[in-house]
C-alpha positions as protocol buffer text, in pm:
chain_id: "A"
residue {
  index: 1
  type: MET
  ca { x: -1304 y: -1074 z: -1038 }
}
residue {
  index: 2
  type: GLY
  ca { x: -962 y: -913 z: -1091 }
}
residue {
  index: 3
  type: ARG
  ca { x: -771 y: -1006 z: -1405 }
}
residue {
  index: 4
  type: LEU
  ca { x: -505 y: -1239 z: -1268 }
}
residue {
  index: 5
  type: THR
  ca { x: -213 y: -1333 z: -1486 }
}
residue {
  index: 6
  type: ASP
  ca { x: -198 y: -1698 z: -1592 }
}
residue {
  index: 7
  type: ASN
  ca { x: 158 y: -1729 z: -1463 }
}
residue {
  index: 8
  type: ILE
  ca { x: 225 y: -1562 z: -1130 }
}
residue {
  index: 9
  type: LYS
  ca { x: 600 y: -1521 z: -1092 }
}
residue {
  index: 10
  type: LEU
  ca { x: 868 y: -1271 z: -990 }
}
residue {
  index: 11
  type: ASP
  ca { x: 843 y: -970 z: -1220 }
}
residue {
  index: 12
  type: THR
  ca { x: 1129 y: -856 z: -1439 }
}
residue {
  index: 13
  type: THR
  ca { x: 1046 y: -490 z: -1374 }
}
residue {
  index: 14
  type: GLU
  ca { x: 1119 y: -316 z: -1045 }
}
residue {
  index: 15
  type: MET
  ca { x: 833 y: -140 z: -871 }
}
residue {
  index: 16
  type: ARG
  ca { x: 1023 y: 191 z: -866 }
}
residue {
  index: 17
  type: ALA
  ca { x: 1083 y: 176 z: -1242 }
}
residue {
  index: 18
  type: ALA
  ca { x: 715 y: 114 z: -1316 }
}
residue {
  index: 19
  type: TYR
  ca { x: 615 y: 394 z: -1079 }
}
residue {
  index: 20
  type: CYS
  ca { x: 847 y: 650 z: -1238 }
}
residue {
  index: 21
  type: GLU
  ca { x: 733 y: 553 z: -1587 }
}
residue {
  index: 22
  type: ALA
  ca { x: 371 y: 614 z: -1485 }
}
residue {
  index: 23
  type: LEU
  ca { x: 464 y: 948 z: -1326 }
}
residue {
  index: 24
  type: ILE
  ca { x: 649 y: 1064 z: -1639 }
}
residue {
  index: 25
  type: ASP
  ca { x: 343 y: 973 z: -1849 }
}
residue {
  index: 26
  type: GLU
  ca { x: 124 y: 1190 z: -1627 }
}
residue {
  index: 27
  type: ALA
  ca { x: 379 y: 1473 z: -1621 }
}
residue {
  index: 28
  type: LYS
  ca { x: 377 y: 1486 z: -2001 }
}
residue {
  index: 29
  type: LYS
  ca { x: 5 y: 1561 z: -1981 }
}
residue {
  index: 30
  type: ASN
  ca { x: 21 y: 1796 z: -1682 }
}
residue {
  index: 31
  type: LYS
  ca { x: 295 y: 2060 z: -1674 }
}
residue {
  index: 32
  type: ASN
  ca { x: 220 y: 2135 z: -1308 }
}
residue {
  index: 33
  type: ILE
  ca { x: 346 y: 1799 z: -1181 }
}
residue {
  index: 34
  type: VAL
  ca { x: 680 y: 1834 z: -1001 }
}
residue {
  index: 35
  type: VAL
  ca { x: 902 y: 1589 z: -815 }
}
residue {
  index: 36
  type: VAL
  ca { x: 1035 y: 1667 z: -468 }
}
residue {
  index: 37
  type: ASP
  ca { x: 1288 y: 1424 z: -320 }
}
residue {
  index: 38
  type: ALA
  ca { x: 1461 y: 1385 z: 15 }
}
residue {
  index: 39
  type: ASP
  ca { x: 1791 y: 1274 z: -143 }
}
residue {
  index: 40
  type: VAL
  ca { x: 1636 y: 950 z: -273 }
}
residue {
  index: 41
  type: SER
  ca { x: 1620 y: 995 z: -652 }
}
residue {
  index: 42
  type: HIS
  ca { x: 1839 y: 688 z: -706 }
}
residue {
  index: 43
  type: SER
  ca { x: 1696 y: 462 z: -437 }
}
residue {
  index: 44
  type: VAL
  ca { x: 1331 y: 549 z: -505 }
}
residue {
  index: 45
  type: GLY
  ca { x: 1385 y: 552 z: -881 }
}
residue {
  index: 46
  type: THR
  ca { x: 1296 y: 905 z: -986 }
}
residue {
  index: 47
  type: GLU
  ca { x: 1621 y: 966 z: -1176 }
}
residue {
  index: 48
  type: PRO
  ca { x: 1449 y: 921 z: -1517 }
}
residue {
  index: 49
  type: PHE
  ca { x: 1207 y: 1202 z: -1419 }
}
residue {
  index: 50
  type: TYR
  ca { x: 1505 y: 1428 z: -1346 }
}
residue {
  index: 51
  type: ARG
  ca { x: 1644 y: 1358 z: -1691 }
}
residue {
  index: 52
  type: GLU
  ca { x: 1306 y: 1414 z: -1860 }
}
residue {
  index: 53
  type: PHE
  ca { x: 1205 y: 1723 z: -1659 }
}
residue {
  index: 54
  type: PRO
  ca { x: 1514 y: 1876 z: -1491 }
}
residue {
  index: 55
  type: GLU
  ca { x: 1334 y: 2205 z: -1435 }
}
residue {
  index: 56
  type: ARG
  ca { x: 1053 y: 2023 z: -1248 }
}
residue {
  index: 57
  type: SER
  ca { x: 1276 y: 1815 z: -1018 }
}
residue {
  index: 58
  type: ILE
  ca { x: 1393 y: 1924 z: -673 }
}
residue {
  index: 59
  type: ASN
  ca { x: 1620 y: 1744 z: -428 }
}
residue {
  index: 60
  type: CYS
  ca { x: 1575 y: 1891 z: -80 }
}
residue {
  index: 61
  type: GLY
  ca { x: 1834 y: 1670 z: 81 }
}
residue {
  index: 62
  type: ILE
  ca { x: 1760 y: 1470 z: 395 }
}
residue {
  index: 63
  type: MET
  ca { x: 1510 y: 1724 z: 529 }
}
residue {
  index: 64
  type: GLU
  ca { x: 1172 y: 1552 z: 500 }
}
residue {
  index: 65
  type: ALA
  ca { x: 973 y: 1792 z: 715 }
}
residue {
  index: 66
  type: HIS
  ca { x: 1110 y: 2088 z: 520 }
}
residue {
  index: 67
  type: ALA
  ca { x: 1034 y: 1912 z: 190 }
}
residue {
  index: 68
  type: ILE
  ca { x: 672 y: 1851 z: 291 }
}
residue {
  index: 69
  type: GLY
  ca { x: 634 y: 2215 z: 395 }
}
residue {
  index: 70
  type: MET
  ca { x: 783 y: 2325 z: 66 }
}
residue {
  index: 71
  type: SER
  ca { x: 549 y: 2089 z: -121 }
}
residue {
  index: 72
  type: ALA
  ca { x: 256 y: 2252 z: 57 }
}
residue {
  index: 73
  type: GLY
  ca { x: 373 y: 2594 z: -59 }
}
residue {
  index: 74
  type: MET
  ca { x: 414 y: 2467 z: -415 }
}
residue {
  index: 75
  type: SER
  ca { x: 60 y: 2329 z: -406 }
}
residue {
  index: 76
  type: GLU
  ca { x: -66 y: 2671 z: -297 }
}
residue {
  index: 77
  type: THR
  ca { x: 70 y: 2812 z: -625 }
}
residue {
  index: 78
  type: GLY
  ca { x: -111 y: 2549 z: -835 }
}
residue {
  index: 79
  type: LEU
  ca { x: 169 y: 2295 z: -873 }
}
residue {
  index: 80
  type: VAL
  ca { x: 113 y: 1923 z: -805 }
}
residue {
  index: 81
  type: PRO
  ca { x: 410 y: 1804 z: -598 }
}
residue {
  index: 82
  type: PHE
  ca { x: 496 y: 1434 z: -567 }
}
residue {
  index: 83
  type: PHE
  ca { x: 718 y: 1398 z: -260 }
}
residue {
  index: 84
  type: HIS
  ca { x: 940 y: 1091 z: -218 }
}
residue {
  index: 85
  type: ALA
  ca { x: 1117 y: 942 z: 84 }
}
residue {
  index: 86
  type: PHE
  ca { x: 1147 y: 614 z: 269 }
}
residue {
  index: 87
  type: GLY
  ca { x: 814 y: 535 z: 436 }
}
residue {
  index: 88
  type: VAL
  ca { x: 932 y: 600 z: 792 }
}
residue {
  index: 89
  type: PHE
  ca { x: 1058 y: 946 z: 702 }
}
residue {
  index: 90
  type: ALA
  ca { x: 777 y: 1031 z: 460 }
}
residue {
  index: 91
  type: THR
  ca { x: 520 y: 983 z: 737 }
}
residue {
  index: 92
  type: ARG
  ca { x: 646 y: 956 z: 1094 }
}
residue {
  index: 93
  type: ARG
  ca { x: 923 y: 1214 z: 1069 }
}
residue {
  index: 94
  type: ALA
  ca { x: 709 y: 1465 z: 876 }
}
residue {
  index: 95
  type: PHE
  ca { x: 368 y: 1389 z: 1028 }
}
residue {
  index: 96
  type: ASP
  ca { x: 304 y: 1734 z: 1173 }
}
residue {
  index: 97
  type: GLN
  ca { x: 379 y: 1899 z: 838 }
}
residue {
  index: 98
  type: ILE
  ca { x: 153 y: 1652 z: 656 }
}
residue {
  index: 99
  type: PHE
  ca { x: -128 y: 1707 z: 903 }
}
residue {
  index: 100
  type: LEU
  ca { x: -111 y: 2087 z: 938 }
}
residue {
  index: 101
  type: SER
  ca { x: 68 y: 2225 z: 633 }
}
residue {
  index: 102
  type: CYS
  ca { x: -101 y: 1994 z: 382 }
}
residue {
  index: 103
  type: ALA
  ca { x: -426 y: 1838 z: 504 }
}
residue {
  index: 104
  type: TYR
  ca { x: -543 y: 2111 z: 742 }
}
residue {
  index: 105
  type: GLN
  ca { x: -481 y: 2369 z: 471 }
}
residue {
  index: 106
  type: LYS
  ca { x: -670 y: 2151 z: 220 }
}
residue {
  index: 107
  type: LEU
  ca { x: -378 y: 2138 z: -24 }
}
residue {
  index: 108
  type: ASN
  ca { x: -287 y: 1902 z: -305 }
}
residue {
  index: 109
  type: VAL
  ca { x: 23 y: 1703 z: -205 }
}
residue {
  index: 110
  type: LYS
  ca { x: 116 y: 1349 z: -307 }
}
residue {
  index: 111
  type: ILE
  ca { x: 339 y: 1149 z: -70 }
}
residue {
  index: 112
  type: ILE
  ca { x: 526 y: 837 z: -179 }
}
residue {
  index: 113
  type: GLY
  ca { x: 660 y: 619 z: 103 }
}
residue {
  index: 114
  type: ALA
  ca { x: 913 y: 363 z: -17 }
}
residue {
  index: 115
  type: ASP
  ca { x: 1019 y: 32 z: 140 }
}
residue {
  index: 116
  type: PRO
  ca { x: 711 y: -36 z: 353 }
}
residue {
  index: 117
  type: GLY
  ca { x: 739 y: -292 z: 631 }
}
residue {
  index: 118
  type: VAL
  ca { x: 975 y: -583 z: 575 }
}
residue {
  index: 119
  type: THR
  ca { x: 1059 y: -474 z: 220 }
}
residue {
  index: 120
  type: ALA
  ca { x: 1311 y: -239 z: 387 }
}
residue {
  index: 121
  type: ALA
  ca { x: 1503 y: -564 z: 451 }
}
residue {
  index: 122
  type: THR
  ca { x: 1871 y: -500 z: 530 }
}
residue {
  index: 123
  type: ASN
  ca { x: 1814 y: -129 z: 593 }
}
residue {
  index: 124
  type: GLY
  ca { x: 1681 y: -255 z: 925 }
}
residue {
  index: 125
  type: GLY
  ca { x: 1450 y: -131 z: 1197 }
}
residue {
  index: 126
  type: THR
  ca { x: 1528 y: 239 z: 1159 }
}
residue {
  index: 127
  type: HIS
  ca { x: 1400 y: 228 z: 799 }
}
residue {
  index: 128
  type: MET
  ca { x: 1120 y: -27 z: 844 }
}
residue {
  index: 129
  type: PRO
  ca { x: 775 y: 133 z: 872 }
}
residue {
  index: 130
  type: PHE
  ca { x: 515 y: -81 z: 1047 }
}
residue {
  index: 131
  type: GLU
  ca { x: 312 y: 226 z: 1147 }
}
residue {
  index: 132
  type: ASP
  ca { x: 286 y: 448 z: 838 }
}
residue {
  index: 133
  type: ILE
  ca { x: -65 y: 339 z: 738 }
}
residue {
  index: 134
  type: GLY
  ca { x: -186 y: 393 z: 1093 }
}
residue {
  index: 135
  type: LEU
  ca { x: -50 y: 746 z: 1091 }
}
residue {
  index: 136
  type: MET
  ca { x: -193 y: 835 z: 752 }
}
residue {
  index: 137
  type: ARG
  ca { x: -535 y: 690 z: 842 }
}
residue {
  index: 138
  type: LEU
  ca { x: -551 y: 962 z: 1109 }
}
residue {
  index: 139
  type: VAL
  ca { x: -520 y: 1241 z: 853 }
}
residue {
  index: 140
  type: PRO
  ca { x: -870 y: 1365 z: 763 }
}
residue {
  index: 141
  type: GLY
  ca { x: -946 y: 1321 z: 394 }
}
residue {
  index: 142
  type: ALA
  ca { x: -619 y: 1143 z: 309 }
}
residue {
  index: 143
  type: VAL
  ca { x: -624 y: 862 z: 53 }
}
residue {
  index: 144
  type: ILE
  ca { x: -398 y: 558 z: 109 }
}
residue {
  index: 145
  type: ILE
  ca { x: -302 y: 327 z: -179 }
}
residue {
  index: 146
  type: GLU
  ca { x: -80 y: 16 z: -170 }
}
residue {
  index: 147
  type: PRO
  ca { x: -28 y: -164 z: -504 }
}
residue {
  index: 148
  type: ALA
  ca { x: 37 y: -538 z: -507 }
}
residue {
  index: 149
  type: ASP
  ca { x: 245 y: -529 z: -826 }
}
residue {
  index: 150
  type: VAL
  ca { x: 364 y: -305 z: -1110 }
}
residue {
  index: 151
  type: THR
  ca { x: 38 y: -326 z: -1305 }
}
residue {
  index: 152
  type: MET
  ca { x: -152 y: -90 z: -1078 }
}
residue {
  index: 153
  type: TYR
  ca { x: 75 y: 213 z: -1113 }
}
residue {
  index: 154
  type: LYS
  ca { x: -91 y: 350 z: -1424 }
}
residue {
  index: 155
  type: SER
  ca { x: -426 y: 366 z: -1244 }
}
residue {
  index: 156
  type: ALA
  ca { x: -286 y: 477 z: -908 }
}
residue {
  index: 157
  type: VAL
  ca { x: -60 y: 756 z: -1034 }
}
residue {
  index: 158
  type: SER
  ca { x: -326 y: 881 z: -1276 }
}
residue {
  index: 159
  type: TYR
  ca { x: -578 y: 896 z: -993 }
}
residue {
  index: 160
  type: MET
  ca { x: -338 y: 1084 z: -768 }
}
residue {
  index: 161
  type: ALA
  ca { x: -241 y: 1329 z: -1040 }
}
residue {
  index: 162
  type: ASN
  ca { x: -599 y: 1405 z: -1135 }
}
residue {
  index: 163
  type: ASN
  ca { x: -771 y: 1409 z: -795 }
}
residue {
  index: 164
  type: TYR
  ca { x: -714 y: 1690 z: -548 }
}
residue {
  index: 165
  type: GLY
  ca { x: -595 y: 1630 z: -192 }
}
residue {
  index: 166
  type: VAL
  ca { x: -340 y: 1449 z: 22 }
}
residue {
  index: 167
  type: HIS
  ca { x: -258 y: 1102 z: -113 }
}
residue {
  index: 168
  type: TYR
  ca { x: -17 y: 845 z: 30 }
}
residue {
  index: 169
  type: LEU
  ca { x: 124 y: 579 z: -202 }
}
residue {
  index: 170
  type: ARG
  ca { x: 290 y: 299 z: -5 }
}
residue {
  index: 171
  type: THR
  ca { x: 522 y: 115 z: -239 }
}
residue {
  index: 172
  type: SER
  ca { x: 801 y: -138 z: -255 }
}
residue {
  index: 173
  type: ARG
  ca { x: 1107 y: -36 z: -454 }
}
residue {
  index: 174
  type: ARG
  ca { x: 1225 y: -366 z: -593 }
}
residue {
  index: 175
  type: LYS
  ca { x: 1076 y: -656 z: -785 }
}
residue {
  index: 176
  type: THR
  ca { x: 759 y: -820 z: -657 }
}
residue {
  index: 177
  type: MET
  ca { x: 547 y: -1111 z: -772 }
}
residue {
  index: 178
  type: ARG
  ca { x: 345 y: -1027 z: -1082 }
}
residue {
  index: 179
  type: ILE
  ca { x: -22 y: -1077 z: -992 }
}
residue {
  index: 180
  type: TYR
  ca { x: -219 y: -902 z: -1266 }
}
residue {
  index: 181
  type: GLU
  ca { x: -234 y: -915 z: -1644 }
}
residue {
  index: 182
  type: ASP
  ca { x: -105 y: -622 z: -1846 }
}
residue {
  index: 183
  type: GLY
  ca { x: -383 y: -369 z: -1892 }
}
residue {
  index: 184
  type: ALA
  ca { x: -574 y: -469 z: -1579 }
}
residue {
  index: 185
  type: GLU
  ca { x: -779 y: -177 z: -1452 }
}
residue {
  index: 186
  type: PHE
  ca { x: -824 y: -62 z: -1095 }
}
residue {
  index: 187
  type: VAL
  ca { x: -1082 y: 158 z: -929 }
}
residue {
  index: 188
  type: ILE
  ca { x: -945 y: 349 z: -632 }
}
residue {
  index: 189
  type: GLY
  ca { x: -1164 y: 274 z: -331 }
}
residue {
  index: 190
  type: LYS
  ca { x: -1289 y: -59 z: -467 }
}
residue {
  index: 191
  type: ALA
  ca { x: -1131 y: -392 z: -372 }
}
residue {
  index: 192
  type: ASN
  ca { x: -1040 y: -647 z: -639 }
}
residue {
  index: 193
  type: LYS
  ca { x: -1187 y: -992 z: -590 }
}
residue {
  index: 194
  type: LEU
  ca { x: -912 y: -1234 z: -697 }
}
residue {
  index: 195
  type: ALA
  ca { x: -1074 y: -1558 z: -584 }
}
residue {
  index: 196
  type: ASP
  ca { x: -1427 y: -1643 z: -476 }
}
residue {
  index: 197
  type: GLY
  ca { x: -1511 y: -1850 z: -172 }
}
residue {
  index: 198
  type: LYS
  ca { x: -1773 y: -1907 z: 95 }
}
residue {
  index: 199
  type: ASP
  ca { x: -1594 y: -2037 z: 407 }
}
residue {
  index: 200
  type: VAL
  ca { x: -1355 y: -1750 z: 482 }
}
residue {
  index: 201
  type: CYS
  ca { x: -1246 y: -1425 z: 318 }
}
residue {
  index: 202
  type: ILE
  ca { x: -881 y: -1317 z: 316 }
}
residue {
  index: 203
  type: ILE
  ca { x: -842 y: -940 z: 276 }
}
residue {
  index: 204
  type: ALA
  ca { x: -484 y: -844 z: 188 }
}
residue {
  index: 205
  type: SER
  ca { x: -277 y: -554 z: 60 }
}
residue {
  index: 206
  type: GLY
  ca { x: 65 y: -504 z: -98 }
}
residue {
  index: 207
  type: ILE
  ca { x: 305 y: -799 z: -88 }
}
residue {
  index: 208
  type: MET
  ca { x: 56 y: -996 z: 119 }
}
residue {
  index: 209
  type: VAL
  ca { x: -181 y: -1035 z: -176 }
}
residue {
  index: 210
  type: TYR
  ca { x: 49 y: -1301 z: -323 }
}
residue {
  index: 211
  type: GLU
  ca { x: 67 y: -1477 z: 15 }
}
residue {
  index: 212
  type: ALA
  ca { x: -313 y: -1465 z: 36 }
}
residue {
  index: 213
  type: LEU
  ca { x: -349 y: -1635 z: -302 }
}
residue {
  index: 214
  type: LYS
  ca { x: -105 y: -1907 z: -195 }
}
residue {
  index: 215
  type: ALA
  ca { x: -298 y: -1951 z: 129 }
}
residue {
  index: 216
  type: ALA
  ca { x: -624 y: -1990 z: -63 }
}
residue {
  index: 217
  type: ASP
  ca { x: -467 y: -2273 z: -265 }
}
residue {
  index: 218
  type: ILE
  ca { x: -350 y: -2448 z: 53 }
}
residue {
  index: 219
  type: LEU
  ca { x: -694 y: -2409 z: 210 }
}
residue {
  index: 220
  type: SER
  ca { x: -856 y: -2546 z: -104 }
}
residue {
  index: 221
  type: GLU
  ca { x: -652 y: -2865 z: -62 }
}
residue {
  index: 222
  type: LYS
  ca { x: -806 y: -2892 z: 284 }
}
residue {
  index: 223
  type: GLY
  ca { x: -1155 y: -2858 z: 140 }
}
residue {
  index: 224
  type: ILE
  ca { x: -1194 y: -2495 z: 250 }
}
residue {
  index: 225
  type: SER
  ca { x: -1324 y: -2235 z: 6 }
}
residue {
  index: 226
  type: ALA
  ca { x: -1145 y: -1901 z: 54 }
}
residue {
  index: 227
  type: ARG
  ca { x: -1233 y: -1567 z: -103 }
}
residue {
  index: 228
  type: VAL
  ca { x: -940 y: -1333 z: -167 }
}
residue {
  index: 229
  type: LEU
  ca { x: -972 y: -955 z: -186 }
}
residue {
  index: 230
  type: ASP
  ca { x: -690 y: -720 z: -285 }
}
residue {
  index: 231
  type: MET
  ca { x: -770 y: -415 z: -70 }
}
residue {
  index: 232
  type: HIS
  ca { x: -531 y: -189 z: -259 }
}
residue {
  index: 233
  type: THR
  ca { x: -705 y: 122 z: -127 }
}
residue {
  index: 234
  type: ILE
  ca { x: -688 y: 118 z: 251 }
}
residue {
  index: 235
  type: LYS
  ca { x: -850 y: 459 z: 283 }
}
residue {
  index: 236
  type: PRO
  ca { x: -1124 y: 500 z: 182 }
}
residue {
  index: 237
  type: LEU
  ca { x: -1187 y: 136 z: 266 }
}
residue {
  index: 238
  type: ASP
  ca { x: -1425 y: -61 z: 46 }
}
residue {
  index: 239
  type: THR
  ca { x: -1671 y: -127 z: 328 }
}
residue {
  index: 240
  type: GLU
  ca { x: -1925 y: -267 z: 83 }
}
residue {
  index: 241
  type: ALA
  ca { x: -1686 y: -549 z: -8 }
}
residue {
  index: 242
  type: VAL
  ca { x: -1605 y: -608 z: 360 }
}
residue {
  index: 243
  type: GLN
  ca { x: -1972 y: -629 z: 456 }
}
residue {
  index: 244
  type: ALA
  ca { x: -2051 y: -862 z: 166 }
}
residue {
  index: 245
  type: ALA
  ca { x: -1764 y: -1092 z: 267 }
}
residue {
  index: 246
  type: ALA
  ca { x: -1885 y: -1093 z: 628 }
}
residue {
  index: 247
  type: LYS
  ca { x: -2238 y: -1189 z: 527 }
}
residue {
  index: 248
  type: GLU
  ca { x: -2139 y: -1446 z: 265 }
}
residue {
  index: 249
  type: CYS
  ca { x: -1832 y: -1605 z: 429 }
}
residue {
  index: 250
  type: GLY
  ca { x: -1888 y: -1548 z: 799 }
}
residue {
  index: 251
  type: ALA
  ca { x: -1517 y: -1526 z: 879 }
}
residue {
  index: 252
  type: ILE
  ca { x: -1254 y: -1266 z: 789 }
}
residue {
  index: 253
  type: VAL
  ca { x: -873 y: -1278 z: 788 }
}
residue {
  index: 254
  type: THR
  ca { x: -668 y: -967 z: 714 }
}
residue {
  index: 255
  type: ALA
  ca { x: -308 y: -984 z: 593 }
}
residue {
  index: 256
  type: GLU
  ca { x: -76 y: -684 z: 587 }
}
residue {
  index: 257
  type: ASN
  ca { x: 291 y: -592 z: 586 }
}
residue {
  index: 258
  type: HIS
  ca { x: 226 y: -355 z: 877 }
}
residue {
  index: 259
  type: ASN
  ca { x: 142 y: -350 z: 1243 }
}
residue {
  index: 260
  type: VAL
  ca { x: -195 y: -520 z: 1303 }
}
residue {
  index: 261
  type: THR
  ca { x: -283 y: -212 z: 1508 }
}
residue {
  index: 262
  type: GLY
  ca { x: -382 y: 92 z: 1304 }
}
residue {
  index: 263
  type: GLY
  ca { x: -354 y: -56 z: 956 }
}
residue {
  index: 264
  type: LEU
  ca { x: -567 y: -268 z: 727 }
}
residue {
  index: 265
  type: GLY
  ca { x: -666 y: -510 z: 1003 }
}
residue {
  index: 266
  type: SER
  ca { x: -789 y: -230 z: 1226 }
}
residue {
  index: 267
  type: ALA
  ca { x: -979 y: -66 z: 940 }
}
residue {
  index: 268
  type: VAL
  ca { x: -1154 y: -391 z: 849 }
}
residue {
  index: 269
  type: CYS
  ca { x: -1239 y: -477 z: 1210 }
}
residue {
  index: 270
  type: GLU
  ca { x: -1384 y: -129 z: 1260 }
}
residue {
  index: 271
  type: ALA
  ca { x: -1603 y: -178 z: 953 }
}
residue {
  index: 272
  type: LEU
  ca { x: -1714 y: -520 z: 1077 }
}
residue {
  index: 273
  type: SER
  ca { x: -1802 y: -394 z: 1425 }
}
residue {
  index: 274
  type: GLU
  ca { x: -2015 y: -117 z: 1276 }
}
residue {
  index: 275
  type: GLY
  ca { x: -2194 y: -339 z: 1026 }
}
residue {
  index: 276
  type: THR
  ca { x: -2177 y: -716 z: 1034 }
}
residue {
  index: 277
  type: PRO
  ca { x: -1972 y: -848 z: 1329 }
}
residue {
  index: 278
  type: VAL
  ca { x: -1816 y: -1187 z: 1248 }
}
residue {
  index: 279
  type: PRO
  ca { x: -1502 y: -1367 z: 1371 }
}
residue {
  index: 280
  type: ALA
  ca { x: -1187 y: -1197 z: 1243 }
}
residue {
  index: 281
  type: GLU
  ca { x: -815 y: -1270 z: 1269 }
}
residue {
  index: 282
  type: ARG
  ca { x: -535 y: -1029 z: 1178 }
}
residue {
  index: 283
  type: VAL
  ca { x: -208 y: -1141 z: 1020 }
}
residue {
  index: 284
  type: GLY
  ca { x: 62 y: -877 z: 1052 }
}
residue {
  index: 285
  type: VAL
  ca { x: 333 y: -746 z: 1282 }
}
residue {
  index: 286
  type: LYS
  ca { x: 244 y: -765 z: 1649 }
}
residue {
  index: 287
  type: GLU
  ca { x: 406 y: -529 z: 1902 }
}
residue {
  index: 288
  type: SER
  ca { x: 747 y: -533 z: 1735 }
}
residue {
  index: 289
  type: PHE
  ca { x: 1007 y: -303 z: 1587 }
}
residue {
  index: 290
  type: GLY
  ca { x: 1174 y: -385 z: 1258 }
}
residue {
  index: 291
  type: GLU
  ca { x: 1512 y: -554 z: 1230 }
}
residue {
  index: 292
  type: VAL
  ca { x: 1783 y: -636 z: 978 }
}
residue {
  index: 293
  type: GLY
  ca { x: 1736 y: -932 z: 748 }
}
residue {
  index: 294
  type: THR
  ca { x: 1637 y: -1044 z: 401 }
}
residue {
  index: 295
  type: GLN
  ca { x: 1273 y: -994 z: 309 }
}
residue {
  index: 296
  type: ASP
  ca { x: 1213 y: -1368 z: 299 }
}
residue {
  index: 297
  type: PHE
  ca { x: 1362 y: -1411 z: 647 }
}
residue {
  index: 298
  type: LEU
  ca { x: 1165 y: -1120 z: 787 }
}
residue {
  index: 299
  type: GLN
  ca { x: 835 y: -1240 z: 642 }
}
residue {
  index: 300
  type: LYS
  ca { x: 887 y: -1569 z: 824 }
}
residue {
  index: 301
  type: ARG
  ca { x: 1011 y: -1391 z: 1135 }
}
residue {
  index: 302
  type: PHE
  ca { x: 691 y: -1186 z: 1162 }
}
residue {
  index: 303
  type: GLY
  ca { x: 452 y: -1452 z: 1029 }
}
residue {
  index: 304
  type: LEU
  ca { x: 378 y: -1266 z: 705 }
}
residue {
  index: 305
  type: THR
  ca { x: 343 y: -1586 z: 504 }
}
residue {
  index: 306
  type: ALA
  ca { x: 85 y: -1807 z: 340 }
}
residue {
  index: 307
  type: ASP
  ca { x: 123 y: -2054 z: 627 }
}
residue {
  index: 308
  type: GLY
  ca { x: 52 y: -1776 z: 874 }
}
residue {
  index: 309
  type: ILE
  ca { x: -263 y: -1683 z: 686 }
}
residue {
  index: 310
  type: VAL
  ca { x: -375 y: -2048 z: 670 }
}
residue {
  index: 311
  type: ALA
  ca { x: -334 y: -2086 z: 1047 }
}
residue {
  index: 312
  type: ALA
  ca { x: -534 y: -1767 z: 1105 }
}
residue {
  index: 313
  type: ALA
  ca { x: -806 y: -1884 z: 864 }
}
residue {
  index: 314
  type: LEU
  ca { x: -844 y: -2220 z: 1037 }
}
residue {
  index: 315
  type: LYS
  ca { x: -865 y: -2048 z: 1376 }
}
residue {
  index: 316
  type: CYS
  ca { x: -1118 y: -1799 z: 1244 }
}
residue {
  index: 317
  type: ILE
  ca { x: -1339 y: -2067 z: 1089 }
}
residue {
  index: 318
  type: SER
  ca { x: -1338 y: -2258 z: 1418 }
}
residue {
  index: 319
  type: ARG
  ca { x: -1489 y: -1949 z: 1582 }
}
residue {
  index: 320
  type: LYS
  ca { x: -1787 y: -1926 z: 1346 }
}
C-alpha cells in the first residue's frame, strides 16, 4: 500500500517548485546535468536552476524542435540535458526530433512536458495536450512518468538523472492535492496501491489519482469495494499489477487527464487483452480538442471527476 497522508488537501507547494528543487539536488551531485528551455524558465519554474547553475542553463527561445536536436547533441558529448516546454510543444511539435535525433540514436535526453490536459486551463486548446502520452508511448524504449503530487519528484527526477535513455515527465505546474506523506518512496515501473478492494479496480494517473480516491469513498458508501492504483509510470506499464487486479476484482476502470485513445486506458486495455480479459471502462477525454476554462470547469466538462469514475465503475461491474 502507498503511504497516503492522513489529511489530503491542496498543497502549499507548486508542482514546478518541487520539481526544480529535486532537479537542483541532482545537479549538485552530477555536474553533467544541464537545463534546456524553450523560453519557459518562469512558467515551468526552472528560474532557481538558472540562478544556481547559470553556466548549465540554456534558453533556446520558442524553438522546441531545435532545442530537442541540440539536447541530442549535448547528450552525445556526455551531458544529461533536461528539456522543458509545454506538453503540446515538448511532444507533438518536436516528435520527429524526439524519435530520430534522440531515441533512434539511443541518446540520453529528458523531456519535461508541462500543463498536461486540462491543467493548461485558460491557456486553452492550443496549449492543452490530450495526446502527448499516446505519442511518447510510440517511441521505442521511452519511459513515461506522471506524478500525482509533489512527493514523487525526488524519486522521479533521481531515476531520470541516473538512468540512461529518453524519459518523458508529464507534470502540472501549479498546486495539486497532496496525496502522499513526506518521504514516501516510489519505484518507477511499479504502481502504488492506495486502497484495496475486490469489486472493481480504478487505475489512475496524475490529477486523476485524487478523483479515484474520492470515487472509491463514494462507491464504499454504496457497498462496493474499490481498489485504487496510482499508475505513475505509464511506460513501462506495471502489467503485473494490472493482471492481479483483473483476476482479483474482475472489473477495471482507468482514469486519465488525456485522450482515452493512446494513453493509460489504451495501455491497460492492451495488457488485459493479452493476459486476463475482463470488463473495462475508460474515463478520459473522448474525441475532443481542448478549450479555455478553469481546471475545475474543464474537469467537469470532460467528465474527469469522481462522479464520472463512479458511473464508469457501476457500468463496468454490471458487465461482470
